[in-house]
N, C-alpha and C positions, 0 to 999 in steps of 0.2 A: 297534721307535724308539725309542732310546736316550734317557734320560730328562735334563733338562737340571739337575737341581738344585736348582732355582728356590726360594727360600726359600718365594715364596706359593703353591706347591703342597703345602705342607706340611698348612694346615689343612684342604684336602678332603682327604686322604690319610689325616688322622686320623679324620676325619667317618665317612670308609667305613669304617675299621677298627673304628671303633664302632657302627656300621649292622649289621656283620657279627657282630659280637659279640653285639648284642643278637638278632639273629634266629637265633644259634647254629649260621651256616655256611649254613642252609637259603633265604637270601633270603627268608623269609615274618617279618611283624611278628607279635607277639605270642606268647603263649607255646607250646611245644611240642604237636604232636598229639595225643601220648600223655596229657599232663595234662589236655587237654578230654575223651579219653574216661574219665579216671576219675572225674572228675566227672558224667557222663552215666552211669555204671555203675548205681546206683543208682536213676535213671529209666528204663533199658535193663530191669533186672532188673524192676524194678515193673510196668513195660509188656509183658513176657514172660508174669508169674506171672497178670496180669488180663487181658489181652487174646489173645496169641499162642497160649499154651495152652489156652484151652477154645475157639478157633476149631479148634486142629488136633484136641484131643480130639473136638470135635464130628462133625468129617467121620471120625474113627476111627468113633465109637460109631454112628454113623449107617449102618454096613456090618454091624451085628449085629443078632441079634433084641432082642428087648424084656427079657431077662433077660441078654442080653452074653454068651451062652455059644455061640450057632451062628453062623458067618458068612455074611450071607443076599446078599452084596455091594450091588445097586443095587436089592433087593427090596422096601426102605421109601421108596425113591423112585417105584417102581411102584405101588405103596399107595398111598403120597400122592397120585397124579394119578388115582389109580381111586376116591377116596375123595369122594363127593358134599359132604361137609362144607369140604373142603378147596376145592372149588369155589366156595361158598358164600364161605369164607371170602376167596377170590380176587377175585369180583366185589365185596365190600366195601370190599376195601382199594384197587381201582381208584376207585370212589368215592367214596372219602375222598382218593384221590391228585389227582383232579381239582378235587373240589369245595373240601376244607377250606383246600389252601394259597393258592388264589384267591381265596375268599372272608376269609381272614382278611388278607394281602395288601391286598386291595382296601379291607377296612374299616381297617387300618394306614393307606393311604394316604390315604385321607379326614379320619381323626383327625388325622393329621400336617398337611393341608394347614389345613383348619379351625380347630385350636388357634395356629396362628401369627396371628387375626384376634381372639384375645379376649383379656382383662385376663388372666383366672384360669389360663391357659392351662398352667400349672407345676402347680397343683393337679390340674385334668382329669389331667393325664398319671398324675401319682401314684396316681388311683383307676384309672386304665385299667389301668397298670402293676401295681397291688396283686395281682392273682391270681396272678402269677407268683411270688411270694413262697410261694405255698401249693402244698403239695402235691399231684398228680395224684388222692392216695387222697382228701385232704379235701375237693377238687373234685369228685368223682367223687359222697362221701355228700351235698356241698351241692345237686348237680343231681337227686341221687334225690329227695331232698325235694320239690326246684322242681316236678319232674316228676309228683308224686303226684297220681293222680285224683282224692281226695277235695278238693273247692275248700277244705274246713275245713281241709286239711294242703300241699296241695301251691299253692304260687304263683302259677305260670303258669295253673293253671285258679282260684284266688280273683280275679284281673284279670280272665281273660276272662268268667269268670260274673258279676262285677261290672259290667262296661260293658253285656253284652248285657242284664242285667235292668234296668239304666237305661235302654236304648233299647226294649227288647221286655220288660216286666215277667212274672215266671214266675207260673205258675199257683199259688193259694193252697190246693187242695183236692187234689191228685192222688189221694188216699188215699180220699176221699170216696164213697160209694156209698148206694143207696138199701137200705130192708129187703125182704125179701124180699114179703111183704103193699102194699106203698108203693103207691101211684100212679103212682110213676115207673116209668119202663123204658128199656130204651136205644132211641136213637132212629136215625134212620136219617143215616148220614154221622156219628156220632159225637154225643157229648152224652145226656142224658137227657130225655124229654119225658113230660109229662104225659098219662094215658091218656084223661081227658076234656076237648072242645075250651072253650073259654072265649071271651066275647065280652063286650064294651065294658058296663063295670058290675059285672061278676063279680068276686069274689076267690078265689084258690088257695091251697091250703096245700102247698109244697114240702119235705118232709121228708128229711135226709141222715142219715148215722151213719159211724164210721169217721174221724171227724177229731178227732188229737189235742187235748184243750183248753189244750196248752201250744204247740200250734202255732198258733194262733188268732192272728188280726191284731190289733194292738194298740188299743186304743180299741172292742173288740167290747163290744155291750152285749146285755142280755138280751132274749130274741125277743119281739117284741109283735105282737098281733093285725094283721089286716089291715084300711085302711078303704076301702068303696066309694067310687068316684068316677067319676062319668059321665065318657063317651067315654073311659075307661081300664080297663085289669085290673089289678089291686091283685093283692099277694100277700106271702107271708113264706118266706124260704128259711132253713133252722133245723138245727141239730143235735139232732136228735131223741133225746136220751139225757140222764138225770138222775143226776148223781153222788150214791153212796150208795142207788142203786134207787130205785123208786118212777114215779108218773107212769104215763101212758097213750100207747101207741104211737100216732103219726099224731094226737097231740092236741098243745098248745101247752099246756106244765107253764110255771108261773111260774122257775123253777129252770132250764130252758133258753136256752141263747144264740143268738142270730141269727149268720148267717155273713155278713160283710159283703164288698163288693167281690165277688159271684157275677153274673158276665154272666147275663143274662135275656133271651129273644129270643120276640115275638110271631110264627109262621110261619104262612102259610096260601100252598096251590099250590106248597109248594117253596122260596116266596121269604120274608125275612125282613122284615117289615112294622113290625117296632118292635125297639129293642134297648134296655136299662138297665142300670145293676147294682145290686146291695142296697146299703140302708145299712147302718148301724153295727148296728141293730138287726135286720137281713137283711129287713126290709122293702122292696118294690120297686114302682115304678107304671110302668106301659106307656102312657104316653101317645098320642093319634094312631092309635088303631086306630077302622076304619070299623064298619060293620055286619058281620055275619058272625061265623062261627065262626072262633077262631084256635088252633094246636096251640102252649101254653107249653112252653117247650125252655129247658134249662139248658147254653149253650155248651158244646161239647169241649174249649175252650180252658181253662175250670173246672179239668178232671182232667188235661191233660196234663203228666207228668213232668218234672221241673224241668232245667234245661239243667245237665249237671255236667263241662263244658269237653271237652276234648280227650285222647284217650287217645295220650298222648306217650309213653307205655311200650310200645305196642303192637305189633304186629310190624310194621304197616305205617310208621310213624313214629320207631321205635326209633333207626334209624342217622344220621336228620337232627337226632333230638334230641341224642345224643350229639356230633354234629356244633357244635352250638348252645353246649355246654358247651366246646368245643375252642376255639371262635370266643372266649369269654369271657375264658378263659386265656390265649391265644396273640394276643390282638390288642393288648394292651401290649407287645408284645416285636418288635412289626411295627411300631408307631408309633415305638417309640424310635429304631430302626435307621433309619427313613423318615426322620424327622423330621432325625435327625442329617446325611443325605445334603441334604436340603431345605434345609438351613444353609448348605452349603457349595455353593448352586448361585448363580453368580454375580448379584448383583440387577439389574447393567447390563440383563443378557438379557429378564430380565423386564418391567424399565421401558423399554427399548426395544420391545418387543411392544406394553405397552399404548400407549406414543405414536405408534405406527404404526396404532393402532384396535382392536387385538384387543381382544373381550370376555375378560371372567374365563377364561370357559370354553374359547374359543380360548388363553389363555394357558395353562391349564392343560393343555390335550388337546397341545398342536404345541410347548410350548415345557418345562415344568415335568414332564410325564412323562417326556419324552425324554432328559432329564438326568439323570433319576431312575432310567433303565432299568438300570443295573448294581446300583444299591442294592437295587432291585425284584428283579432275579434272584438276587442275592445272599441276600433274603429267603426268596423264591419254593422256591429248590432248598432249604434249610435246613429249610424248613415238609416239603418233599416226605420229608426224611431221618427227622424226626420223624414223619409220618402213618405212614410202611411199619413204625416199629416201634411205634404206638398200643397199648396194652394196658391199661392202669390206668384209664382211663374206662370203656371198654369193660366189663370185668372189672365195675367196681362199678355202672355206670349200670342196665344191663340186667339185668334180675329174671332168675331160672335158667330162666322159661316161654319167654323168648325172646332168649335168649343165643345160640342159635344162629341165629336170623335178624339178629342184630347181629355176629355171630363175623367178626373178621379173624384174620389169617394170626399173630401175635403169640398171640393168645389161643389158637388153635387148636392151638397150640405147648403151651402150659401144659397145656390139658385134657388132650393126649393124653398128655401127660408125668407130669402131676403130678394131673389132675381126675379119676382115676378108672381110668383105662385104664392108667395105669402101664406105657405102651411107651415107654421112651426111646429106643429105636433109630429110631423112628416120628418122633419129638420130635424127636430129634438133626437129622433129615432134612429137617425142617421148618425146624430152624434155619439149616441151610445154605443151603436152599431162599431165606429171606428175607436171607439175608446177600449171595447174589448178587446181589437186588432191589436192596441197598441200595448196594452197591459202586458200580456205573454214577454214582449222584447225589454219592457221594464224591468220585469221580475228577476229575467236571466241576465239584465245589468247588473242589478242590486245584488244578486246573489254571487256574480263573479269579484263584485267589491269587496265583499266581505271575504270570499275566499281568500284572496289576494290580502288583504289586510289582517287576516286571523295567523 
């Protein structure tokens, strides 16, 4: 069609020419693609050197023997799946994959929801998120100390033993014992019993040894002679040992100390007729005993070993203990992401549910959680990727004696490659296997990001 040469069309023709000049005649806005490639080149070189090359070389190295001199094909993969330690590591990875992301996501969700209702939520979030600023190595060292068996060093057992001793006080004399010639002997059912029976009005002496003076309870006094009392059996339990030597075995000497808080029982026909505890000077009074003879017994509770807490670093609890440390590190990460998603939820939806008569639990379960499900899924899948690669915490927290029980694939890869076996062919096969396990989760995550951005 011929143009009319209307002057009004001139601006449009001029703008089109200018646009064509700006796009370099390609019809695309912005700089040419080759210029973008130039700026991306450093990043691509870095990606190739630090990601693509190690992956390719690991696949290549997994096809050679330990020394890298003999081509073994898939032999390393066959040896990997024939190894019991690989199956233990794979089993532990499954436990980690099921428990750790679920636990961290749930705790992060609870923290995110609950912190909305407190005034000092910012300070709480900072404290919970702070472990993310600590390296996994430092976190492992911290929890190795937390899980120490000795309550004097391990915080976890210090708390447990303190609570237990408050509810059920520990025995004061686990090492106490009678002398070989002592009138005391092992009793049926535990404890120590006096060889001769006693009746109301009698006094008895119960000497013990094996108690260090520095472990005696505060307020302990010098042992006193028992005073006879009608209708009761009286006596003294004391430490039959004189500092510096001297004294007579089995006799109360002036320098010897009583054993307070010792439980004493009067037993007849297998039944406990009366119970009491010794005073600060070791004396005691068993009131309410009737006629007849009684066996005077020191209860077995006096000599039980003190409770030293839980064996956190033993074979049975090592994996749950490390997962607890993982929760401490990553709970803040999950809380922050979920809190961001929670802030984006329309408040009108929550208020409408409350107006309709929904309880807080119903609003949380039927409104909040469904609206947060995309964020929860992102957090869960991200944690799955990190869990599959877990290494630092397991390596640091698990003692050498139980490291095989806590083994995971990343740790097994290190142990095979650098931990003594020096078989980098088998270690590379484990690395490739671990990569294959991580790839599906990464693909799923990338597809979700693309769907959200489309």
